[in-house]
C-alpha positions in Angstrom: -45.7 0.5 29.9 -46.3 -0.9 33.1 -45.1 0.8 36.0 -46.0 -0.1 39.6 -46.4 2.3 42.4 -43.7 2.6 45.3 -45.3 3.8 48.8 -43.5 4.1 52.0 -45.2 3.8 55.2 -43.5 5.9 57.8 -44.5 7.8 61.3 -43.2 10.4 63.4 -43.3 7.9 66.5 -42.4 4.4 67.5 -45.1 2.0 68.5 -48.2 3.1 66.6 -48.5 -0.3 64.7 -46.7 0.6 61.3 -45.5 -2.6 60.5 -49.0 -4.4 61.2 -50.7 -1.5 59.1 -48.5 -2.6 56.1 -48.4 -6.0 56.5 -52.3 -6.2 56.3 -52.6 -3.5 53.5 -49.8 -5.8 51.4 -52.3 -8.9 52.2 -55.4 -6.9 51.3 -53.9 -5.7 48.1 -52.8 -9.2 47.2 -56.3 -10.4 47.7 -57.3 -8.0 45.4 -55.2 -9.7 42.3 -52.5 -7.1 43.0 -48.7 -8.4 42.7 -47.2 -6.7 46.0 -43.5 -6.9 47.4 -42.9 -5.5 50.6 -39.6 -4.2 51.6 -38.4 -3.8 55.5 -36.2 -0.9 55.5 -36.0 -0.8 59.5 -32.7 -1.9 59.3 -31.3 -3.4 62.6 -34.9 -3.9 64.0 -36.0 -6.2 61.6 -39.8 -7.0 62.1 -41.6 -7.4 59.1 -40.6 -10.8 58.5 -41.8 -11.9 62.0 -45.2 -10.2 61.6 -45.5 -12.0 58.3 -44.4 -15.4 60.0 -41.4 -15.9 57.4 -38.8 -15.6 59.9 -37.7 -19.2 59.5 -37.3 -18.7 55.7 -35.0 -15.9 55.8 -31.8 -16.8 54.1 -30.8 -13.0 52.0 -32.1 -9.4 52.8 -32.5 -6.1 51.3 -28.5 -5.4 52.0 -27.4 -8.6 50.6 -29.5 -7.4 47.3 -28.0 -4.1 47.2 -24.5 -5.1 47.9 -24.8 -8.0 45.1 -24.4 -10.9 47.3 -27.2 -12.4 46.0 -29.9 -12.2 43.3 -33.0 -10.3 43.8 -35.1 -13.5 43.4 -32.8 -15.0 46.1 -34.0 -12.4 48.6 -37.6 -12.5 47.5 -39.8 -14.4 50.2 -43.2 -15.3 49.0 -46.1 -15.6 51.3 -47.3 -19.0 51.5 -51.1 -18.0 52.0 -51.1 -15.2 49.4 -49.3 -15.9 46.0 -49.0 -12.6 45.0 -47.3 -11.2 47.8 -43.5 -11.2 48.7 -41.4 -10.0 51.2 -37.7 -8.7 51.6 -36.5 -8.4 55.0 -34.4 -5.9 56.5 -30.7 -6.7 57.5 -29.8 -6.9 61.2 -26.8 -4.8 60.9 -26.0 -2.1 58.7 -23.9 1.5 58.4 -23.5 4.1 55.7 -27.2 4.1 54.5 -27.1 7.3 52.6 -24.7 5.8 50.0 -27.1 3.1 49.3 -29.7 5.5 48.3 -28.9 5.3 44.7 -29.1 1.5 44.7 -32.2 1.2 46.6 -34.1 3.7 43.9 -32.5 1.7 41.0 -33.7 -1.6 42.7 -37.4 -0.3 43.5 -37.4 0.9 39.8 -36.6 -2.8 38.8 -39.3 -4.2 41.2 -42.1 -1.8 39.7 -41.7 -3.2 36.3 -43.0 -6.5 37.9 -44.9 -5.4 40.9 -48.4 -3.4 41.2 -47.3 -2.1 44.4 -43.9 -1.7 46.4 -44.4 -1.2 49.9 -41.7 0.1 51.9 -41.8 -0.3 55.9 -39.7 2.7 57.0 -38.3 2.9 60.4 -40.1 5.1 63.3 -38.9 8.3 63.7 -37.1 11.2 61.7 -33.5 10.1 62.3 -31.6 7.0 61.4 -32.7 5.5 58.0 -35.5 7.9 57.7 -34.2 9.6 54.2 -33.1 6.0 53.1 -36.4 4.6 53.5 -38.2 7.4 51.4 -35.8 7.7 48.7 -37.5 5.7 46.1 -41.0 6.2 47.3 -43.4 8.0 45.0 -46.1 8.1 47.7 -46.1 8.4 51.3 -48.5 7.1 54.1 -47.9 8.3 57.5 -49.2 5.9 60.2 -50.0 7.3 63.4 -52.7 7.1 66.5 -55.1 9.5 67.8 -52.8 10.4 70.9 -51.2 14.2 71.1 -47.5 12.9 71.1 -48.0 10.6 68.1 -49.8 13.5 66.1 -47.0 15.8 67.2 -44.4 13.5 66.0 -46.6 13.0 62.7 -46.4 16.7 62.1 -42.7 16.7 62.5 -42.6 13.8 60.2 -44.9 15.5 57.3 -43.0 18.5 57.8 -39.8 17.1 57.0 -41.3 14.9 54.0 -42.6 18.5 52.5 -38.9 19.6 52.6 -38.1 16.6 50.3 -41.0 18.0 48.1 -43.2 14.9 48.3 -46.5 16.1 47.3 -48.7 12.8 47.8 -48.8 12.4 51.5 -52.0 10.6 53.4 -52.6 9.4 57.0 -53.9 6.3 58.5 -55.0 6.3 62.2 -54.5 3.2 64.0 -55.7 2.2 67.3 -58.9 4.6 66.9 -61.5 4.2 69.5 -64.9 5.8 68.5 -66.2 5.7 72.0 -63.2 7.8 73.3 -63.7 10.3 70.7 -67.2 10.9 71.4 -66.2 11.6 75.0 -63.3 13.7 74.1 -60.9 11.8 75.4 -59.0 11.3 72.0 -58.6 13.4 69.0 -61.2 13.0 66.1 -60.2 12.2 62.4 -61.6 15.7 61.8 -59.1 17.1 64.5 -56.2 15.0 63.1 -56.9 16.5 59.7 -56.8 20.0 61.0 -54.1 19.8 63.1 -51.7 18.3 60.4 -53.5 19.5 57.2 -53.1 15.9 55.7 -56.1 13.9 54.6 -56.7 10.6 56.6 -57.3 8.1 54.1 -58.7 5.6 56.7 -58.7 4.4 60.6 -58.0 1.2 62.1 -59.9 0.2 65.5 -58.2 -0.8 68.6 -58.2 -4.7 68.3 -56.5 -7.0 70.7 -57.1 -9.9 68.2 -54.6 -8.0 66.1 -52.2 -8.7 68.8 -52.5 -12.0 69.2 -52.4 -12.7 65.2 -49.1 -10.8 65.2 -47.7 -13.2 68.1 -49.2 -16.1 66.1 -47.6 -14.8 62.7 -50.7 -14.6 60.8 -52.7 -12.2 59.5 -56.3 -10.7 61.2 -57.5 -10.8 57.7 -57.3 -14.4 57.9 -59.7 -14.8 60.8 -62.5 -12.5 61.9 -61.6 -9.4 63.7 -63.1 -6.2 64.3 -60.2 -4.7 62.1 -60.7 -7.1 59.1 -63.2 -4.6 57.0 -61.2 -1.7 57.9 -57.7 -3.1 56.5 -59.8 -4.5 53.3 -61.5 -0.9 52.6 -58.2 0.8 53.1 -56.6 -1.9 50.5 -59.4 -1.0 48.2 -59.0 2.6 48.5 -55.2 2.4 48.0 -55.9 0.2 45.0 -58.2 2.8 43.4 -55.9 5.7 44.3 -53.2 4.2 41.9 -56.0 3.6 39.4 -57.1 7.2 39.5 -53.4 8.0 39.1 -53.3 6.2 35.6 -56.2 8.0 34.2 
C-alpha cells in the first residue's frame, strides 16, 4: 500500500527563510517526478502562495477544507510550471487551532495516499500554531541560519520537538557564507551540529537572486542562481531519505 511522507518545516526564529526553503525543495522534488503538496499552516501570516506566485488563484484555504466549507480538490492549487506540485494556502484569520489538530491529521493521512510528499510550512517560533503544524508530521526539518540568535532559538525548537517524541529531526542551514565561516565570523556546519546535537542535511548559500525571485513570484530553480545546485541536492537527499525508510 502506497503511503507518502509528511515533513514539517519549522524554525525557532522568524526571518530565517523557511518558506523560501520549503518552496524550492517542493519544486525540486516535483522535478524529480515526485508528486508533492505543500500546506501553509502559518495562519494569519500567509506567505507560501505569494512566494509560489499563486496568490491570485486562491479561492479556498486550509481552514475551509478542515471546516468542510469546500472539497479538498477545490483548495488545491496546481503550480503552472510544475504539474506534480500543489499548494494549499493558509487562512488569514483563525482561532482555536488546537481543536483542529485531529482534522489536520486526517487530512494529511488522506493526502499521503495520493502524494509522495506532503510538505508542511509551519509558523516561526514555538508559540502560536507550532503544535498544530507538527501534529501530522512524520519527520521534521528545522531551518536556521548560522547566527547565534537563530541557533539558540533552533535549540529551543528542537528541545520542544524532543518532548513530542520526534525521532527524525534534521537541520537545513540557510544564508550560509563560507567566507565568513573561514574568518570565524559565523558558525560552521560542524559547530552547529555540535551545539544542537542534530544532523545538518544541507546548506543554502546567501544569494540575493533568491530575494529577487521571491519578489517576482518565481523559483530560483528556474534561472541560474548560486543556490540552485544546493536546492537540487537537498531535494535529492530528502527523496533518497524517503527511499531508505521504505527499505
